[in-house]
N, C-alpha and C positions, 0 to 999 in steps of 0.2 A: 543578212547573208555573210557579213564578216565572220559571225560566231560560227556559222556552217564551215566557212572556209577554213578558219583557224582549226577547227576540230579535224578537218580532212588532212592538214598540214601536220597537225600533232599524230595523227593515226598513221601517215606516210611516214614520219620520222621513226616509228617503232616498227615499220614494217618494210617497205620498199626503201626507205631513208636511212634504215638502221644499219650499221656498219657490217652486219654479218650477212645481209641479204645478196649482196654481189658476189661474196664469197660462196655462199651456197649456189647460185647459179651458175657461175663460172667454174666452181668445184665440181659440180655434178657433170657438167660437159667435158673437163679434163678427166674426171675419173673414167667416164665411159670412153673416152677417147683412148685412154691407155688400157683400159680393161678389155676393149674390143678390137684393140690393134689399129687405131687410127683408120676407121672405116671411111671417114669423110675424104681421105686420100686414096686408100686402097681400092675402094668401090666407086670412085667418082665416075670413072667411065662407064662401069657396068649401069651406073644409075640413069644415065643419058641413052644406053642402048635398050634398058628396060621401057623407058618412056616412047621410044619409037616404035617398040612392038615387043609383047610379051607372050610366049606361047602359054603361060599359066592362066592368062584372062580368057581362053578359050572356054566358052561352056561355065565359067565360073558365075556365082551370084553376084549382084552389085547393080547400082544404079548409074555409074559413070566410068568413062575410062580413065586410064592412068593421067593422061593429059588433061581431062575436065576436072578430074579430083585435084591435080597439081594447080590448075589456074584458078579453081575455086578457093584453094587456100592461099594461093598468091594474091588473089583478089582482097582475102582478108587481112593480109600483112603488108601489101604494096599499097600504101594510102597515105594518109596525113603524116604517118610516121616518117616517110620518106622525104616529104616535103616540109611540113610543119615541124616534125619531130627532129629532124636534123638541124634545122635552123634553131630550134629550142636547146638542143644540146651544145651547139657551138656558142651559142649565147651565153650559156650557162658556165661551160668549162672552157671554151677557147679550142684550139686546134688539138690538143690532147684528148678532147671527148670523142673524136673520130676513131682514134686509136683503139679506145676501149668498146667503141660500137663493133669494130672489127673482131676483136678477140671474142667478143660475145657471140658474134656469127659463126666464126670459126669452130668454136667449142659447141655452138649450139646447132651445128650441122648433125653432130652426133646425138645429141639430145634429143632433137627431133627425129631422127632415125629410130630412136629407141622407144619414144612415147608412140609414135605412128604405128610401129610394128606391133606393139601390145595392143593398141587400139584396135587394129584390124582384126587380130587373133580373137579378141572377145567381143566382137560386135554381134547384134542381134538383128533379125527380121521383124518389123513391126507389124501390126494388124493391116495397116494398108500396103503391105508387101515391100516397102522401101527400107532400107538398112539403116540401123541406128548404132552409133559406137561412140567412143570417146573414153577418156580417162576415167570417168564415172563407171563405165562398164568393167574395166579390169580392175578398178578398186573393189568392185562388188563381187565380181565372179572369180577374179584371180586371187584377190588377198583376203576376201570375206570381210572387208571393212565398208558395211554399207553406210553407216554414219558419215564417214569420210566422203564416200561417194555422193551421198545428199549434199553435203556441205560442198562439194566441187561443182554440182549440177546448180545450185544456188547461186554461187560465185559466178558461173557461166551465164547465167541468165542476168545477174546484175552487171556483169563485164560486157555483156552484149549491148547494153546501154552506154556504160562508162567508157569502153573502148570503141565498140563498133557503130554507135548510132550517135551520140552527142558531140564528140570532137571532130566527127567526120563532117556533118551538115554545117556545123559551125564555121569550120574552115571554108567550105564551100561558099557560104553566105558571105563571109568576110572578103573573099576573094571576087566574088561576083559584085559585092558592093564598091569595093575600092577600085575595080577595073572596069566595070561597066555602069556603075551607079545604079544597080538594081536594089530596091529595098529587101533586106534580109527575109521579112515575112513573106514576100513574094517567092524568093527563092526557096525558102522551106516549103511552102505550099506545093508548089510545081514538083519539087524534087520528092516530096511524100507522096504524091499522087503516083509518079514513076515507080518510087520503090514499091508501093502496094501492088502495081501491075506486075511486078517481076516476082516478087517473093510468094504470090498467092499461088504460084505454078508449083512450089515446092523444088526439091533438089534438082530434078530434071530440066526445069525451065533455069533455074539459077545456073546450072553447069553449062548449058548452052550459051547464056548470056555471058558469063565469065570467059568462057573459051574463046568468044569473039572479041572481047574488050580488053582483055590484058595486053595482047600483042600490040594492038592499036595504041592505047596509052603509053606503052612503054617506048615505042618507036617516036612518037611526037614528043615525048618528054626528053629523049635522047638527043633529038636534033636542036632543041632549043639550048639544051646544056652544053653542047659542043659549040655551039655558037658563042658561048660564054668563055668557054675553057680556051678555044683558039685564040679568042681575042685578048686573052690574058696569060697567054702561054709563058711569059716571062716570069709569071708569079707561081707556076705550077711547082717547081723543083722546090723554091722556098716554102711552098705551102706544105709539101710532103715532109720537109725537114723540121717544121714547127711541130707538126703531127708527131712524129718520133722523138724529137727533142724534148718536147714537154710532157711526153706520156708518163714517165715516172717521177716528173718535179710538179707538176701542176703548170698552167699557162700564166705567163708574165703579163702585166698591165701594158695595154698599148692602146693609143687612142681614147675612145670613150670606155672601152673595156678595162675594168678595175683589176682584172686577176681572178685567178681561182686555185685554190690548193689542189694538191695531189688527190687528197681524200674525196673533195667535192668532185673533181674531175672524173675520178674512177667510178665514184657512186652513180653519178648523172650519166656518164657515158654507156654503163652498163645497164641503168634503167632505160634510157632511150634506145639501146639496141634491142633490148627485150621487147620494147613497146613495138619496134620497127618490125623484127622478124618472129616475135612471138614463140621462139624456141624455149622449152621449158614450161610455157603457160598452159598448154593442153588444148589450145583451140584447134589448130590445124589437124590434129589426129580425127577430130570430129568430120571434117571433110573428106580425109583419106579413108575413113571407115566405108564409104559409099563405093569404093573402086572396086571393078569387077577384077578379081585374082583369086586364085586358090593359095597363094603363097603371101602371107602378112609380111614377110621379110622384104620381098620384091617391092611392096608399097612403101615400106620403110625406107628403102634406098632412094626411091623416087623423091620422096619428102624432104632428104638432105641436101637436095638442090635449092629449096626455099631459101634458106638464110644466105646461100651463094648470091643468088639472083637479087634477091630483096636488098640485102644490106651490103655485101661485098661489092656488088656492081652498082645498084641505083642510089644506095646511101652515099657511097664513095663519088659518084658524080655528082649529087647535090652538095656535098662538102666541098669537093674542089672548086664548084661555082661559087659558093659563099666566101670560102677562104681566098681564092685567087683574085675575086673581085674587090675585095677588101671592106665589104659593106658591113661586117660583123663588127668593126671598130668605130663606125661611123654614127653620127646622130642624126635623126631625121624629124621632121614636123609630124606630129601625130596627137591624136586624142588619148589623154592617159586613163588607162583603166584602174580603177581603185584598188584592186587586190595586187597591183604592180607598184602602187604609189606609196611613199612613206615620206612626211615631212619632219627633219630633225632640227633641234636646236643648233644655232651656230652657222657660220658661213664656211662652206666648204667650196674648194676649188681644184680643177685637176690639175693646175700650174703649180699646186703645193704638194711636195712628197709627203708632208705630214697628213693632209687630208686624204691623200689616196691611199695612204697605208692603214690610216684609221677606218676608213669606209670598207677597205679589202677585208681586214681583219673582223670588222662587224657582219658584213654581208656572207663571210665565209663561215660563220658561226664559231670563229676562235674565242673571241671575247668582245665585249662592247667598245673598247678602246676609247672611252670618252663620249662615244655616239649615242645621243640621247633622244629619243622620238619626243617631239613637242607636245605639250598639254598647255591649253589655255586658249585664248581668243586672239585673232589677228585683224588687224585693219587692212582692208583691201580697197585700192583707189585706181579706177580706170583699169581694173583688171589685174593689178599688180600688189604684192603685199607691201605695206608701207611701214607698219607699226613694229615688227619683230625681226630680228636677226635670224633667220631661219633658211634652211635648204631643201630644196624638193628633189627627192631621190625617185626616180621612175626608171623601171625595167633595169635594175642595178646598175644605174648611171647616174650621174649629177645631171639633172635636168637644166636646160637652158630657154630663155625667153618664155618663161613660165606666165601663162595668162589664165586668169580666173573668167569664166562667162556664165551667162544665164540667160534664158529664153525671154526677151522682152513681151509682156503681157498684151501689149497693144499691137505691135506688128509681126509677133511671133518669129521675129528673127534673133539670132545668137548674137549678143552684145557683151561688151566688157562689164564686169560687176563691179559694184561699188558698195561697200558696207562690212559689217562684221561677221567673221566666220569663227566657229568653234572647233578646235581639234582636240582629240583625245588620244594618247599615245601615237601621236603621228598621223592618225586617220582623220579625214575629213567628215564630219557628220552630216551635212546637208547634201542630200542626193540629187538636188536640183542644179547642183553647181557642176559645169563641165569645165575640166582642166585641160590645157592644151600646152604644148611646147616642143622642145626639140631632146630627144632621149635616144637611146638604143631602141632598136626594135627586135621582135624575135618571132619564132614560129613561122607560119606562112608569109607574114609580111616581109621577113628578112630574106627568105628565098625569092619572093617576088621582084625584090629591089635588087637581088644579085642578078636576075635574068635580064634586067635592062641594062646591065654593063657589058653587053657582048655585040656582035655583028647586028644582032636584030633589034638592038635598041629599046625603045619604049614597047615595041611589038612583043618582046620577050616577057613582058607581064601577061599578055593574053595567053602565051603558051603555058604558063604556071596556072593561069586561071581555069583554063580549059582541062589541062592535065590533073590539077587539085580535083576538079569537079568529077572527072571520071575516076580517079584513084579513090577518091573518098566515097564516091557513090558505090562502087564496086566492093568496097570494104564492108560498107553498111549491108549490102545483099549477103555478103557470105557471112557475116555475124548474124543476121537475122536467122539463117538455118542453124548456126551453132546453138542460139538460144533456142529455137524450137526442138531441136533434139535433146537438150537439157530439160525442156518441160516436159518432152515425150517419156524420158527416163522417170521424170518426179510424178507426174499425174497421168501420164498416157496420151492419146491423140485428142482426147476431148479439150485439152489446155493449149493446143496449138494455135487455133484461131485468134482466142482471146489474147494470146501472147503477141500475134502479129499484128493486131490492131493497136495494143499500146506502144508496141514497137514503132510503129508508123506515126502515131501522135506523138510521142516523146521526140521523134526525129524531126517533126515539125516545130515543135517548141524550142528546141535546142539551136534552131537557126538564129535566134536573136537572144541568146544568154550570154554570160560573161566567159570570155574565152579562159582564162586564167582559173576560174572555178571548174570549168569542164576538164581541163588538162589535169587539175588535182583529183577529181573524181576517177578519171582514167588510170592515173597512177596506181589509186589505191585499188580499184578492182582487179587489175592485172596481177598485183601481188596475191590477192585473195584467191586466185586460182593457181598461181605458180607454186607457192608453198606446198599444198598438198600434193600437187602432182609430182613435183620433183622428188619429195620423200619417198612416195610410192613407187616410182621407177626405180629408185635405188633399192628399195626393198624386194624388187622383182629382178634384180641384175643376174642372179644365176639363170632364170628361166630365159632371160633375153639372150644371153650367152648360148645357151643350148639350142635355141631357136637359129640363131646366126649361123653356129657351127653345122647345125643339120642342113640349113638351106645351101650353104657352100659347098658341103660334100655332094649334095644332089644336083649342083648346077656348075 
């Protein structure tokens, strides 16, 4: 498993983690923002008016209304990215990461406008009478790049698991287990059955489901978030100040947080922003291609509302909850995940400026600064390491009160371990050993903890658990549709049912898989869709401008 995880991290460093990827993504949005005359500002009001009623939809072909297409696409974006993704971004980069999520969303509004307009223009009617569209269609029919279209469609199928299925149910299972004590396997089984019942009806049933669930889950989540924000009102302005102050410098160390460089904050903020609103990824255009309208640009205008709602509103609320509550700098008792844990030689302490600086540089990838992953054997007595001077790093923080435990063969209970353990490059080989202690937390667990720091107290975690369940489940529903449209493009209708079966099975198994590994899979698959999509919409820039100008002249 570690080998596969390391491969994903290496691949991510060349793709989404590479220095050029955020510039490609933001640069595309910036280019179209200037090229099309800031449409996300000029046409923002028009987009809302079209959503309320569009004369071009009368008698037009399509499977869904503007509103249903928007909520289906929002269901695909409003998910774990808004709860777990924001928690992960702030955990990695501190307050500054939120600024770059905003930037990604603002310019992403234009990117989404462009990709949706093109997708709707080149959509096709399938053998069963439903509409099929997406970047693979304009890549093929608009640019004549069928091999690229096939690559994108394959990446979409892969991403439907990496983004749309695996991290969603994993976060649901985590939240249900930590909040209600429900076994992840039970959560996975129940959720998988519900998923199958929804997606078997295709886009029309999916659209009805998402149109009902999106407003409900948004209101529920907002009530819980306001309870925290109002309780920590004095911290709101300092939180905003930290977001802007650190945006171009990186976030300084504070509490258990060891700091992050500007490059790291920028890269991860843009990545998490993309994962949240999917602007440029090419997923939402698949949902919008089903909308009833004779004007592709009008559907494009509706779609630019997505990053605004998803990131600028919902992610900002999540970010303010986490920052104002202060939980992002605190350590909590938790069970350590192996992919987040590293044991290094030497004794490191947060009280030492030298220790903090060395670990900051090491974790930021600047240089090793004397930090050496430990290789060799260690003696553990009553759950604690006794024979070697080592430090346990977990979740990018110096772990405290670390205990090594194992299941007692007689009683079946978890007890302190005593004996020898082997370490290789800072990693623990024995998979039967469970490591617990106090460290920073991230993703959904961080957001959940933040929601307990408001007027609702511990009840706040139930709001997050229910909100996460609704958000993540609806995301999986939408992504199943994206995947089946990609399958339809690749092999036709005969491939849809087998795909749906595999999608549901994978959904079940992901409920009890390693969170960090799943996030790494999601990060890579997102990039595999984004790169070809962004390049192709840039190649079609003149056609887009002609479409927009023609539409504005006629309306």
